[in-house]
Structure formats: C-alpha cells, structure tokens
C-alpha positions, 0 to 999 in steps of 0.5 A: 565508499562511505557514500554508498554505506551512508546513503544505504543507512538513509534509504533503510532507515527511509524504509522503516520510517514507512513500515512504521507510518504505515502500521500505524495506520487505522484499520480502515485505512489499511482495508483502502490501501490493500483494495487499491493495490488490488485494483493495480495488480488486476490488470497484470493479471488478467493479462496473464489469464488468471481469475481476479477478484477486487474487493468492492468496498462500502462507501458508508463505512469508509466515511471516516477516511480522509480523501487523498 
C-alpha cells in the first residue's frame, strides 16, 4: 500500500511541477499552446457536427518563440 501512496504522491508532484512550468511560459508561447490544442481538437469536434474556428497566428510576432 505504501508503494501506491508514494506513486500517487510522485504523480501529483509531477503534475504540480508541470503546472508551474506552464505558468512561467511567456504569453506568446501560451497562445501557441492554445492554438495547438485547438488544432488537435478541431477534427473531433467537426466530426460531431460542431462549427470550429482555429485561431490563425501572424508568424511575425511569434519569431521570438524557439522552434520545437
């Protein structure tokens, strides 16, 4: 039982660390992350008959974002 509790504690600690890492991102990177999520969700939502509009980004201001 201790291994289960320690594993759960490890998972929650990693989850919290990820939240802090994402919160520390610059605003343009956060917007880029939202657009990526929109692109991933769009086909699923369209298949369900929903109207979807993914944001388009002007590449000029996003030059400061390092490529992944």
